[in-house]
C-alpha positions in Angstrom: -0.9 0.3 43.0 0.4 -2.3 40.6 1.7 -0.1 37.8 5.1 1.2 36.4 5.9 4.3 34.6 7.6 4.1 31.2 10.8 5.8 30.3 10.5 6.6 26.6 12.6 8.0 23.8 10.3 9.9 21.3 11.3 11.4 18.0 8.9 13.2 15.6 10.0 12.7 12.0 8.5 12.2 8.6 8.5 8.5 7.9 9.0 7.7 4.2 5.8 6.7 2.4 7.3 3.4 1.5 8.0 2.5 5.1 4.6 3.2 6.8 3.2 -0.3 7.1 4.2 -3.0 9.5 7.0 -5.3 8.2 5.6 -8.5 9.7 2.2 -10.2 9.6 -0.4 -8.1 11.4 -1.3 -10.0 14.6 -3.7 -7.5 16.3 -6.0 -4.8 15.0 -8.8 -2.7 16.5 -10.4 0.7 15.8 -12.9 3.2 17.2 -15.2 5.7 15.6 -15.7 9.2 17.0 -19.0 9.6 15.2 -17.9 12.9 13.5 -20.0 12.2 10.4 -17.0 11.7 8.0 -17.8 8.1 7.4 -14.3 7.1 8.6 -13.1 5.7 11.9 -11.3 7.9 14.3 -8.1 5.9 14.7 -6.8 2.4 14.0 -4.2 0.5 16.1 -2.4 -2.6 14.8 0.5 -4.6 16.0 3.2 -6.8 14.5 6.4 -8.1 16.1 7.2 -5.6 18.8 5.8 -2.6 17.0 2.4 -1.1 17.0 1.2 1.4 14.4 -1.5 4.0 15.0 -3.3 5.3 11.9 -5.6 8.3 12.0 -8.1 9.9 9.6 -6.8 13.3 8.6 -10.0 15.5 8.1 -8.1 18.7 7.5 -5.5 18.2 4.7 -5.3 14.7 3.1 -8.8 13.6 3.9 -7.6 10.0 4.2 -5.8 7.7 6.7 -2.2 8.4 7.5 0.4 7.0 9.9 0.2 8.8 13.2 2.8 7.0 15.4 5.1 4.0 15.5 5.3 2.4 19.0 8.3 0.1 19.6 8.1 -2.1 22.7 11.4 -3.1 24.4 11.7 -6.2 26.6 11.1 -5.8 30.3 14.7 -6.8 31.1 17.6 -5.6 29.0 19.1 -8.4 26.9 15.8 -10.3 26.5 14.2 -10.9 23.1 11.8 -8.3 21.8 8.3 -9.1 22.9 5.6 -9.5 20.2 2.3 -7.8 20.2 -0.5 -10.3 20.6 -3.7 -8.2 21.0 -4.8 -4.6 20.7 -7.8 -2.7 21.9 -8.9 0.8 20.9 -10.5 2.9 23.7 -11.8 6.5 23.2 -8.8 8.1 24.8 -6.0 5.5 24.7 -4.8 2.5 22.8 -4.2 -0.7 24.8 -1.5 -3.2 23.6 -1.1 -6.7 25.1 2.3 -8.3 24.7 3.5 -11.9 24.8 5.6 -11.3 27.9 2.4 -10.5 29.8 2.6 -6.7 29.9 -0.3 -4.4 29.1 0.5 -1.0 27.7 -1.8 2.0 27.7 -0.9 4.7 25.1 -2.8 8.0 25.7 -4.0 9.8 22.6 -6.1 12.5 24.2 -6.2 14.5 27.4 -9.1 14.8 29.8 -12.2 12.7 30.3 -15.0 12.5 27.7 -17.3 15.5 27.9 -21.1 14.7 28.0 -22.2 18.2 27.0 -22.3 19.9 23.7 -19.3 22.0 23.1 -21.0 25.2 22.1 -24.4 26.6 21.1 -25.6 24.9 18.0 -24.3 21.5 19.0 -21.6 21.1 16.3 -18.5 19.3 17.6 -16.1 21.1 15.3 -12.7 19.9 14.1 -11.1 19.7 17.6 -14.0 18.0 19.5 -15.5 14.8 18.2 -18.6 12.9 19.2 -18.3 9.3 20.6 -21.7 7.8 21.2 -23.2 10.2 23.8 -20.1 12.2 24.7 -17.4 14.4 23.0 -13.7 13.9 22.7 -10.8 16.2 22.1 -8.7 15.7 18.9 -5.8 13.2 19.0 -2.4 14.7 19.7 1.2 13.5 19.7 1.7 15.3 23.1 0.2 12.6 25.3 1.8 9.4 23.8 5.0 9.9 25.9 2.9 9.6 29.1 2.2 5.9 28.6 1.8 3.4 31.4 2.1 -0.4 31.7 1.4 -3.2 34.1 2.8 -6.7 34.2 -0.1 -9.2 34.3 0.9 -12.6 33.2 3.8 -14.9 32.3 4.0 -16.4 28.8 1.9 -16.7 26.5 1.0 -13.2 27.7 -2.1 -11.1 27.2 -4.3 -13.0 24.7 -7.5 -10.9 24.9 -8.6 -7.4 25.9 -12.2 -6.1 26.3 -13.6 -2.7 27.4 -16.1 -3.0 30.3 -17.5 0.5 29.7 -17.7 2.9 26.7 -15.2 5.3 28.2 -12.4 2.7 28.5 -11.5 3.3 32.1 -12.3 -0.3 33.1 -10.7 -3.1 31.1 -10.8 -6.8 31.3 -7.9 -9.0 30.1 -7.2 -12.7 30.0 -3.9 -14.5 29.4 -1.2 -16.6 30.8 -1.1 -20.4 30.9 -4.3 -20.7 32.9 -6.2 -18.0 31.1 -6.5 -15.8 34.2 -8.9 -12.9 33.9 -7.7 -9.5 35.3 -9.9 -6.4 35.8 -7.7 -3.3 35.3 -8.5 0.3 36.1 -7.0 3.0 33.9 -6.1 6.2 35.9 -5.2 9.5 34.4 -2.4 11.0 36.6 -0.8 14.4 36.1 2.2 13.3 34.0 1.3 9.7 33.1 -1.2 6.9 32.8 -1.5 4.5 35.7 -2.8 1.0 35.4 -4.2 -0.5 38.6 -5.2 -4.2 38.9 -8.5 -4.3 40.7 -9.3 -8.1 40.6 -7.8 -11.3 39.3 -10.0 -14.3 38.5 -8.2 -17.6 38.1 -10.8 -20.3 37.8 -10.0 -23.7 39.2 -10.0 -26.5 36.7 -10.6 -24.3 33.6 -8.6 -22.3 31.1 -10.1 -19.1 29.6 -9.3 -18.7 25.9 -11.2 -15.5 25.0 -13.4 -12.8 26.7 -15.9 -10.3 25.4 -17.8 -7.5 27.1 -21.6 -7.6 26.9 -23.0 -4.5 25.0 -25.5 -2.6 27.2 -24.2 -4.2 30.5 -21.1 -2.7 31.9 -21.1 -5.3 34.8 -21.1 -8.4 32.7 -18.3 -10.3 30.9 -18.6 -13.3 28.7 -15.8 -15.8 28.3 -15.2 -19.2 26.6 -12.6 -21.8 27.3 -11.9 -25.4 28.5 -13.0 -27.0 31.7 -10.9 -29.9 33.1 -8.1 -29.6 30.5 -5.9 -32.1 32.3 -8.6 -34.8 32.6 -9.3 -37.4 30.0 -12.5 -35.7 28.9 -12.0 -31.9 28.7 -15.1 -29.9 27.7 -15.8 -26.5 26.1 -17.7 -24.0 28.2 -19.2 -20.5 28.0 -19.1 -18.5 31.2 -21.0 -15.3 32.2 -19.2 -13.2 34.9 -20.6 -10.4 37.0 -18.0 -7.7 37.4 -18.6 -5.2 40.2 -18.9 -1.6 39.2 -16.4 0.9 40.7 -18.9 1.8 43.4 -19.5 -1.9 44.1 -15.8 -2.8 44.6 -16.3 -3.3 48.3 -18.7 -6.1 47.4 -15.8 -8.3 46.4 -14.3 -9.9 43.3 -16.2 -10.9 40.1 -18.5 -13.8 40.6 -19.5 -16.5 38.1 -23.2 -15.9 37.3 -23.8 -18.7 34.8 -22.1 -21.2 32.6 -23.1 -23.6 29.8 -21.2 -26.4 28.1 -20.6 -26.3 24.3 -20.5 -29.7 22.5 -17.4 -29.6 20.3 -14.6 -32.1 19.6 -11.9 -29.4 19.3 -11.2 -26.3 21.3 -13.3 -23.1 21.1 -10.9 -20.2 20.6 -12.9 -17.0 20.3 -16.2 -15.5 21.7 -18.1 -12.4 20.5 -21.3 -10.9 21.9 -23.9 -9.1 19.8 -25.7 -5.9 20.9 -29.5 -6.1 21.5 -30.8 -7.2 18.2 -33.9 -5.9 16.4 -35.7 -6.2 13.0 -33.9 -4.5 10.2 -37.0 -3.4 8.2 -37.3 0.4 8.5 -40.0 1.7 10.9 -40.5 -1.8 12.3 -39.3 -3.1 15.7 -39.8 -6.6 17.1 -42.7 -5.6 19.4 -44.6 -4.0 16.4 -43.9 -7.1 14.4 -45.3 -9.4 17.0 -48.5 -7.4 17.3 -49.0 -7.3 13.5 -48.6 -11.0 12.8 -50.7 -11.9 15.9 -53.6 -9.5 15.2 -57.1 -10.8 15.0 -58.3 -11.8 11.5 -54.8 -12.0 9.9 -55.4 -15.6 8.8 -58.7 -14.8 7.2 -57.1 -11.9 5.2 -54.4 -14.3 3.9 -56.9 -17.0 3.0 -59.0 -14.5 1.0 -56.0 -13.4 -1.0 -55.2 -17.1 -1.9 -51.8 -17.1 -0.2 -52.7 -19.9 2.2 -53.0 -23.6 1.5 -55.4 -26.0 3.1 -54.7 -25.5 6.8 -52.6 -22.7 8.2 -49.5 -22.7 6.0 -48.4 -20.2 3.4 -47.8 -21.5 -0.1 -44.1 -21.5 -1.0 -44.6 -19.2 -4.0 -46.5 -16.6 -1.9 -44.3 -16.4 1.2 -43.1 -12.9 0.3 -46.6 -11.7 -0.7 -48.1 -13.0 2.6 -45.4 -11.2 4.7 -46.0 -8.0 2.7 -49.8 -8.3 3.2 -49.3 -8.8 7.0 -46.8 -5.8 7.4 -47.9 -3.1 4.9 -50.6 -1.8 7.2 -47.7 -0.5 9.4 -44.7 -0.3 7.0 -44.9 1.8 3.9 -43.1 -0.6 1.5 -41.9 -4.1 2.1 -39.7 -5.4 -0.8 -38.8 -9.0 -1.5 -35.3 -8.3 -0.1 -36.9 -7.0 3.2 -39.0 -10.1 3.4 -36.1 -12.4 2.7 -33.9 -10.7 5.3 -36.7 -11.0 7.8 -36.9 -14.7 7.3 -33.2 -15.1 7.5 -33.1 -13.0 10.7 -35.7 -15.2 12.2 -33.8 -18.4 11.3 -36.4 -19.4 8.7 -34.1 -19.5 5.6 -35.5 -22.6 4.1 -38.9 -20.9 3.7 -37.4 -17.9 1.7 -38.3 -18.3 -2.1 -35.2 -16.3 -2.9 -32.6 -18.0 -0.6 -33.7 -21.6 -0.1 -32.6 -24.5 -2.2 -36.1 -25.8 -2.5 -39.5 -24.3 -1.9 -41.3 -25.1 1.4 -44.7 -24.0 2.8 -44.3 -21.8 5.8 -46.6 -22.9 8.7 -48.1 -19.8 10.4 -47.4 -21.2 13.8 -43.7 -21.6 12.9 -43.5 -17.9 12.0 -45.3 -16.9 15.2 -43.0 -19.1 17.3 -39.9 -17.8 15.6 -40.9 -14.2 16.3 -41.8 -14.9 19.9 -38.5 -16.8 20.5 -36.2 -14.5 18.5 -32.9 -14.4 20.4 -32.4 -10.7 21.3 -28.8 -11.0 22.2 -26.3 -13.7 21.2 -22.9 -15.1 22.1 -21.0 -16.5 19.1 -18.5 -19.1 20.1 -16.1 -20.3 17.4 -13.8 -23.3 17.0 -12.6 -25.6 14.4 -15.2 -25.9 11.6 -18.0 -24.9 13.9 -19.8 -21.8 15.2 -22.1 -22.1 18.2 -24.7 -19.5 19.0 -25.7 -19.1 22.7 -28.7 -16.9 23.5 -27.9 -14.4 26.2 -30.6 -13.2 28.6 -28.8 -10.9 31.1 -32.1 -10.0 32.8 -33.0 -13.6 33.4 -31.7 -14.6 36.8 -32.5 -18.3 36.5 -31.3 -19.1 32.9 -29.3 -16.3 31.3 -27.6 -18.7 28.8 -29.3 -21.0 26.3 -27.5 -23.0 23.7 -28.8 -22.8 20.2 -28.1 -25.2 17.3 -24.6 -25.3 16.0 -23.5 -24.2 12.5 -20.9 -26.2 10.6 -18.6 -24.0 8.4 -15.8 -26.3 7.3 -13.5 -23.5 8.2 -10.9 -23.0 10.9 -12.6 -20.2 12.8 -9.6 -18.6 14.6 -10.9 -15.2 13.8 -14.5 -14.0 14.2 -16.3 -10.7 14.3 -19.9 -9.5 14.5 -21.5 -6.5 13.0 -23.0 -3.6 15.0 -26.6 -4.9 14.8 -25.8 -8.5 15.6 -27.1 -9.7 12.3 -24.0 -11.0 10.6 -20.8 -12.9 11.6 -17.5 -12.7 9.7 -15.1 -15.6 9.5 -11.7 -15.8 7.9 -10.3 -18.5 5.6 -6.9 -17.5 4.1 -7.4 -14.4 2.0 -11.2 -14.5 2.1 -13.5 -13.0 4.7 -16.9 -14.7 4.6 -20.0 -12.8 5.9 -22.7 -15.1 7.3 -26.3 -14.4 8.4 -26.6 -15.2 12.1 -30.2 -16.1 11.6 -29.2 -18.4 8.8 -26.8 -20.1 11.3 -29.5 -20.4 13.9 -31.5 -22.5 11.4 -29.3 -25.5 12.2 -28.2 -28.1 9.6 -31.4 -28.3 7.7 -30.1 -26.6 4.6 -26.8 -26.0 2.8 -25.0 -23.0 4.2 -23.2 -20.4 2.0 -22.0 -16.9 3.0 -24.0 -14.1 1.5 -20.8 -12.0 0.9 -17.1 -12.9 0.4 -14.4 -10.3 0.4 -11.1 -11.3 -1.0 -7.9 -9.6 0.2 -4.6 -9.3 -1.5 -3.0 -11.7 1.0 -4.0 -13.9 4.0 -5.8 -12.3 6.8 -3.8 -12.9 10.0 -5.3 -10.5 12.6 -8.6 -10.5 14.4 -11.1 -8.4 12.5 -14.1 -6.5 13.5 -17.0 -4.5 12.1 -16.4 -0.8 12.7 -19.6 1.3 12.9 -19.5 4.7 11.3 -21.9 7.7 11.6 -24.7 6.5 9.3 -26.5 4.5 11.9 -28.8 1.6 11.5 -25.9 -0.7 10.6 -25.9 0.5 7.0 -22.5 2.1 7.4 -20.7 -1.0 8.7 -17.2 -1.5 7.5 -14.9 -4.5 7.8 -11.3 -4.1 9.0 -8.8 -6.7 8.0 -5.1 -7.1 9.1 -3.1 -9.0 6.5 0.1 -11.1 6.7 2.0 -8.4 4.8 1.4 -5.8 7.5 -1.3 -4.1 5.4 -4.7 -3.0 6.7 -7.8 -3.1 4.5 -11.2 -1.4 5.2 -14.2 -2.8 3.3 -17.7 -1.5 2.8 -20.2 -4.3 3.6 -23.6 -2.7 3.1 -25.7 -1.1 0.4 -25.0 -0.8 -3.3 -21.3 -0.2 -2.6 -21.0 -3.4 -0.6 -17.7 -5.2 -1.4 -15.9 -1.9 -2.3 -12.5 -1.3 -0.6 -12.9 1.9 1.4 -9.3 2.3 2.4 -6.0 0.6 2.3 -3.5 1.4 5.0 -0.1 0.4 3.9 3.3 1.6 2.6 3.5 2.8 -1.0 5.2 0.6 -3.5 8.4 2.4 -4.3 8.4 1.6 -8.0 4.7 1.5 -9.0 3.3 4.1 -6.6 6.2 6.4 -5.8 8.1 6.5 -9.2 5.4 5.5 -11.7 2.8 8.2 -11.1 5.2 11.1 -11.8 6.3 9.2 -15.0 2.6 8.9 -16.1 2.1 12.6 -15.3 5.2 13.5 -17.4 3.8 11.3 -20.3 0.5 13.2 -20.2 2.4 16.5 -20.3 4.5 15.4 -23.3 1.4 14.1 -25.1 -0.4 17.4 -24.8 2.6 19.7 -25.2 3.8 17.9 -28.2 0.5 18.3 -29.9 1.5 21.9 -30.4 4.0 20.6 -33.0 1.5 18.5 -34.9 1.9 18.1 -38.6 -1.1 20.4 -39.2 0.6 23.4 -37.5 2.6 25.3 -40.1 6.0 25.7 -38.3 8.7 27.0 -40.6 11.7 26.2 -38.5 13.6 22.9 -39.1 13.9 22.6 -35.3 10.4 21.3 -35.1 11.4 17.9 -36.5 12.5 16.5 -33.1 9.3 17.6 -31.2 7.2 16.0 -33.9 9.1 12.7 -33.5 8.4 13.0 -29.7 4.8 13.6 -30.4 4.5 10.5 -32.6 6.2 8.4 -29.8 4.1 9.8 -27.0 0.8 9.2 -28.9 1.8 5.7 -30.1 1.6 6.7 -33.7 3.5 3.7 -35.1 3.0 4.4 -38.8 4.5 7.8 -38.4 7.5 6.4 -36.4 8.3 3.5 -38.7 8.3 3.4 -42.5 6.2 0.5 -43.9 6.4 -0.6 -47.5 2.6 -0.9 -47.5 0.0 1.4 -49.1 -1.0 4.2 -46.8 -4.7 3.3 -47.2 -4.0 -0.2 -45.9 -2.1 1.2 -42.9 -5.0 3.6 -42.2 -7.6 0.8 -42.3 -5.6 -1.4 -40.0 -5.2 1.4 -37.6 -8.8 2.6 -37.6 -10.2 -0.9 -37.4 -8.0 -1.6 -34.3 -9.3 1.6 -32.7 -12.9 0.7 -33.5 -12.4 -2.7 -32.0 -11.0 -1.3 -28.8 -13.9 1.1 -28.5 -16.5 -1.5 -29.3 -15.1 -4.0 -26.9 -15.0 -1.4 -24.2 -18.6 -0.4 -24.8 -19.8 -4.0 -24.7 -17.8 -4.7 -21.5 -19.1 -1.7 -19.7 -22.7 -1.8 -21.0 -23.1 -5.4 -20.0 -21.5 -4.9 -16.6 -19.0 -7.6 -17.3 -16.9 -6.9 -14.2 -19.9 -7.1 -11.9 -21.0 -10.3 -13.7 -17.6 -11.8 -13.2 -17.6 -10.8 -9.5 -21.1 -12.3 -9.0 -20.0 -15.5 -10.8 -16.9 -15.8 -8.6 -19.0 -15.3 -5.5 -21.5 -17.8 -6.6 -18.9 -20.5 -7.2 -17.1 -19.6 -3.9 -20.4 -20.1 -2.1 -21.2 -23.4 -3.7 -21.1 -26.7 -1.9 -18.4 -28.0 -4.3 -16.1 -25.1 -3.6 -16.6 -25.7 0.2 -15.8 -29.4 -0.2 -12.7 -28.6 -2.2 -11.6 -26.0 0.4 -12.1 -28.6 3.1 -10.1 -31.1 1.1 -7.3 -28.6 0.8 -7.3 -27.9 4.5 -6.8 -31.6 5.2 -3.9 -31.7 2.6 -2.2 -28.7 4.2 -2.7 -30.2 7.7 -1.0 -33.4 6.5 1.9 -31.4 5.0 2.3 -29.4 8.3 2.4 -32.6 10.2 5.4 -33.6 8.1 7.0 -30.2 8.6 6.3 -29.1 5.0 4.3 -26.2 3.5 2.2 -26.2 0.3 0.0 -23.7 -1.5 -1.5 -26.4 -3.8 -5.1 -26.0 -4.8 -7.3 -28.9 -5.8 -10.6 -29.1 -7.6 -12.4 -27.8 -10.7 -14.2 -25.0 -8.9 -11.0 -23.4 -7.6 -9.4 -23.7 -11.1 -12.4 -21.9 -12.6 -12.3 -19.2 -9.9 -8.6 -18.6 -10.6 -9.2 -18.2 -14.3 -12.1 -15.8 -13.7 -10.0 -13.7 -11.4 -7.1 -13.5 -13.9 -9.6 -12.4 -16.6 -11.1 -9.8 -14.2 -7.6 -8.4 -13.5 -6.9 -8.3 -17.3 -10.2 -6.3 -17.9 -9.4 -3.9 -15.1 -5.9 -3.3 -16.5 -7.3 -2.7 -20.0 -9.9 -0.2 -18.7 -7.2 1.7 -16.8 -5.0 2.0 -19.8 -7.8 3.2 -22.0 -8.8 5.8 -19.5 -5.3 7.2 -19.0 -2.6 7.1 -21.6 -4.8 5.9 -24.5 -7.2 8.8 -24.5 -5.0 11.1 -26.7 -4.0 8.3 -29.2 -7.7 7.2 -29.6 -8.9 10.8 -30.1 -6.1 11.4 -32.6 -7.0 8.4 -34.6 -10.7 9.3 -34.7 -9.8 12.8 -35.8 -7.6 11.4 -38.6 -10.5 9.2 -39.8 -12.6 12.3 -40.6 -9.8 14.7 -41.6 -10.5 15.4 -45.2 -8.8 17.8 -47.6 -9.6 19.0 -51.1 -7.9 17.1 -53.9 -7.7 17.3 -57.6 -10.9 18.2 -59.2 -12.4 19.4 -55.9 -12.9 15.9 -54.5 -12.4 15.4 -50.8 -9.6 13.1 -49.9 -8.5 11.7 -46.6 -5.4 13.6 -45.4 -4.0 10.4 -43.7 -4.4 8.4 -46.9 -5.0 10.5 -50.0 -6.0 7.5 -52.1 -9.2 7.2 -50.1 -12.2 9.4 -51.1 -14.1 10.9 -48.2 -17.7 10.0 -47.5 -17.8 7.4 -50.3 -17.9 3.6 -50.1 -16.1 2.2 -47.1 -15.3 5.6 -45.7 -19.0 6.5 -45.6 -19.7 3.3 -43.7 -16.8 4.1 -41.3 -18.2 7.6 -40.6 -21.7 6.1 -39.9 -20.2 3.6 -37.4 -18.1 6.4 -35.7 -21.1 8.6 -35.5 -22.7 6.2 -33.0 -19.7 4.5 -31.6 -17.6 7.5 -30.6 -20.2 9.3 -28.5 -21.2 6.0 -26.7 -17.5 5.2 -26.1 -16.6 8.6 -24.5 -19.9 8.8 -22.6 -19.2 5.4 -21.0 -15.5 6.1 -20.6 -16.1 9.3 -18.6 -17.2 7.7 -15.2 -14.1 5.6 -15.3 -11.8 8.4 -16.4 -12.7 10.7 -13.5 -11.8 7.8 -11.2 -8.3 7.6 -12.8 -9.3 4.4 -14.6 -10.0 2.4 -11.4 -12.9 0.2 -12.4 -13.6 -1.1 -8.8 -15.3 2.1 -7.9 -17.8 2.2 -10.8 -21.0 0.1 -10.9 -23.1 -0.4 -14.0 -26.1 1.3 -12.4 -24.0 4.5 -12.0 -22.8 4.9 -15.6 -25.4 7.5 -16.4 -25.6 9.2 -13.0 -23.1 12.0 -12.7 -23.9 12.6 -9.1 -22.6 9.1 -8.3 -19.4 9.7 -10.3 -18.4 12.4 -7.8 -19.1 10.0 -4.8 -17.0 7.3 -6.5 -14.1 9.8 -7.0 -14.2 11.0 -3.4 -14.2 7.4 -2.1 -11.2 6.5 -4.4 -9.2 9.6 -3.3 -9.8 8.7 0.4 -9.0 5.1 0.0 -5.2 5.5 0.4 -2.7 8.3 0.8 -0.7 8.5 -2.4 2.3 10.5 -1.2 3.4 13.7 -2.9 0.8 13.2 -5.7 -2.1 12.7 -3.3 -5.1 14.5 -4.9 -7.2 17.2 -3.2 -10.5 15.4 -2.5 -12.8 18.3 -3.3 -11.1 19.3 -6.5 -10.1 15.9 -8.0 -13.4 15.3 -9.8 -13.5 18.6 -11.6 -9.8 18.4 -12.4 -10.1 14.9 -13.9 -13.1 16.1 -15.9 -11.2 19.1 -17.3 -8.1 17.1 -18.1 -10.1 14.4 -19.8 -11.9 17.0 -21.9 -8.5 18.6 -22.9 -7.0 15.2 -23.8 -10.0 14.3 -26.0 -10.5 17.7 -27.7 -7.0 19.0 -28.5 -6.2 16.2 -31.0 -9.6 16.8 -32.7 -9.1 20.5 -33.0 -5.6 20.2 -34.3 -6.3 17.5 -36.9 -10.0 17.7 -37.9 -10.3 21.5 -38.3 -8.9 23.5 -41.1 -10.0 27.1 -40.5 -6.9 28.9 -39.0 -8.9 31.3 -36.8 -11.2 28.6 -35.4 -8.2 26.3 -34.8 -6.2 29.0 -33.1 -9.0 30.2 -30.9 -10.0 26.7 -29.9 -6.4 25.7 -28.9 -6.1 28.8 -26.8 -9.5 28.4 -25.1 -9.0 24.7 -24.3 -5.4 24.9 -23.1 -5.7 28.2 -21.1 -9.1 27.1 -19.7 -7.4 23.9 -18.4 -4.6 26.0 -16.8 -7.1 28.4 -15.2 -9.0 25.5 -13.7 -5.9 24.0 -12.3 -4.8 27.4 -10.9 -8.2 28.1 -9.4 -8.7 24.6 -8.0 -5.3 23.1 -6.9 -5.3 19.4 -7.8 -3.0 18.1 -5.0 -2.6 18.6 -1.2 1.1 19.2 -1.4 1.7 23.0 -2.3 5.2 22.4 -3.7 4.0 19.7 -6.2 0.9 21.8 -6.9 3.2 24.5 -8.3 4.9 21.9 -10.6 1.6 20.5 -11.9 0.1 23.9 -12.4 3.4 25.0 -14.1 3.2 22.0 -16.5 -0.4 23.1 -17.5 1.0 26.7 -18.0 3.7 25.4 -20.3 1.1 23.4 -22.3 -1.1 26.5 -22.6 1.9 28.6 -23.7 2.9 26.0 -26.3 -0.7 26.1 -27.7 -0.5 29.9 -27.8 2.7 29.7 -29.7 1.1 27.2 -32.1 -1.7 29.7 -32.7 1.0 32.3 -33.3 2.6 30.0 -35.9 -0.8 29.6 -37.6 -1.2 33.4 -37.7 2.4 33.9 -38.9 1.9 31.5 -41.8 -1.2 33.3 -42.8 0.6 36.7 -42.7 4.2 36.1 -43.8 4.8 39.7 -44.7 4.2 40.8 -41.1 6.2 38.2 -39.1 9.6 37.0 -40.2 10.1 33.2 -40.6 11.3 31.4 -37.4 9.9 34.0 -35.1 7.2 31.7 -33.6 9.9 29.0 -32.7 12.1 31.7 -31.2 9.2 33.0 -29.1 8.5 29.4 -28.1 12.0 28.6 -27.0 12.7 31.8 -25.1 9.3 31.9 -23.4 9.4 28.2 -22.4 12.8 28.7 -20.8 11.7 31.8 -18.9 8.5 30.1 -17.7 10.4 26.9 -16.7 12.8 29.0 -14.6 9.9 30.8 -12.9 8.2 27.5 -12.2 11.4 26.1 -10.6 11.9 29.2 -8.4 8.2 29.2 -7.3 8.4 25.5 -6.5 11.5 26.0 -4.4 9.9 28.8 -2.5 6.7 26.9 -1.8 6.1 25.0 1.4 6.1 21.2 1.3 3.4 19.1 2.9 4.9 17.5 6.0 3.2 14.6 7.8 5.3 13.9 10.8 4.8 10.6 12.7 5.9 10.1 16.3 8.3 7.2 16.8 8.5 6.0 20.4 10.8 3.4 22.0 9.2 2.3 25.2 11.9 1.8 27.9 12.5 -1.3 30.0 12.4 -0.9 33.8 13.1 2.8 33.6 15.8 2.5 31.0 15.5 4.2 27.6 
């Protein structure tokens, strides 16, 4: 038994939100899904330096990802330098970590083997038992992490690649060391620890293995890539297919080489990935049905009668989609142009697609039949410098299980590569950008210009291997892309459907100033804006003490004319103010109605996918390589295309910031200005005059035109503002097609809430939508009621209904997950409601001076607010606080803590 037990020091403590993420570039990342239907992966493991973080999705309280454990790896011998994490692999029951000193760690997260049976009658896994493919898993627990095990496998450069040989994770293949030796390791669950037993070691003579990958669907096969004859004058790249004996076959001997194939490439291949068994992606259509449909008798006569065929047996370039639709719709209900284009790309016939090819070309019918017959059902993707090779894998073919397909030139350094769960797309990394390529497009060789069909730009450079993580939706439509960045941050992207390109989650520490301190400040500003409206100039307070609250109200609502005395006519100030507000509203309506943000993103993607952008990127790579050869670094960018992209991104960020401000702190000022524009009072002779500027007559001349414009502009503005406001002003979660679909608003809100844990102000997912809706209504209506209404009874009743209705909603539906902060937020809404009640009392007192002595409303306001504030503080102190403990473990060295 070649294993060692770990001596560990474990502490369970609450890590500050601003210290969650890794502090160095993320070098390894992997994840696994428990198929529980949440749409989020079960846990994520990432490594940087000597530390590995484990993140879990919390389905019970925060409904987002949070830090579960920090694992610190000490050197094997005391006094040595801390070993760095090189690679990580997520198994259903434990996380595997490979270090640069050659050790493999297994960190258990669950107890007991996977259970193949349903847990109880009804088949629901429940919160403590989650489904993984065809079996069920217990929930993750801190209890088992201290029972970790390790095994020393290699010398430097350590464990470079880990791959699971079966879905349960009990058999693992690794490669590493100077010679790229492959080791087959058995994970054994003992009573008090995890044991790692080395079953076999494979050290090929005359070759170095760079990367390994298991073959989906075959637990006895392992694919590998590397260099043969590295010490000779003519080393060559190769792909190997190894047969790894099953546990019951161990007596048969060590793994044997089943097949190999050379890969023509000037540089070194560095990574290999294997697709699952591939199939057609059109619903209700598999490859066998497709073959029978296009080969059926009389199909050519049908196409000739419809006029889709030219002389001979070729489809006219303009009718390729129509011909495919004609051939398939006898079996498939509906075939769209997108379906037909995807089919051609999947078959490697991109140049015949009218939507995706650079120039039209007639599609020979025999070419289509041959492409369908020879469709590679399983692929090995082998990547190196500026090239990606595809190797067809036929595990059931004893004579020729490997067949090299045409290469694909990418002009990128493909150090990182991942494939989706259907084997249709490959993802490469170039700096900050992840490019998604069609594998079928790649199989089409060099006949056409190649551009990625999607590019996802991260906040900083991607430095860790990435992979597509499948979630519970099935059919590949729920695929997500996981990126580890050089800042230690993890990003999870949606890559499919209408939400493709949206960031699902961001796993990182909170920024201390902008995300820990700023949100409470904005919450306080909102409280001051609403509470100070109770001291509006239209409320007949009689006490002189109201002067200071009114000044605060002017500052909080950005009412500059009320704060500063201008030696300008009030009418001119009014027109300047109202024209500015109209301009803001009109610009917002135009930006949103035209989908300007989506147009900008599409334009950026189009430029980034152009040949000129790729050429400039290649030129920059050569410049940076030249600088590195001189021991220098540069971030210089060259070329017009890159300059245009940079300008477009700056403009996009500017628009997103403007939208966020309009949706948050500007709602009250905008509503207040609109109300002032229609606030008319009787003047001399019975004429209606504008209260804000008495020298302007209401509903005459320019004011009548203003009212006509506001009649159409204000409803359109607030209607289009609403889907952004409920998302907290985050424009990245709102698409133009969703502006008038309230059901999609809720989905956007829930995705935003789950994207990142926001600390003590993290919203409650199921209540956030209704709370934002109610708060938005309150901020928009209270200024209008206070300014634009004159009837005392209506004004008093409206204030009480809106403010107390908001408080009741917040009390009935707690807005946050932290009970202590909930009390404070609910208490602030109670103080606002009480202030509005006192404002109504002041209105009543001014109408009945004989019943209520002057100054009584202000006295009631002061005493009541003090008592309520004291009660809120006491209630907050007595409330429990949300505690998210993370386990911090220091793995010992040779039995020493």
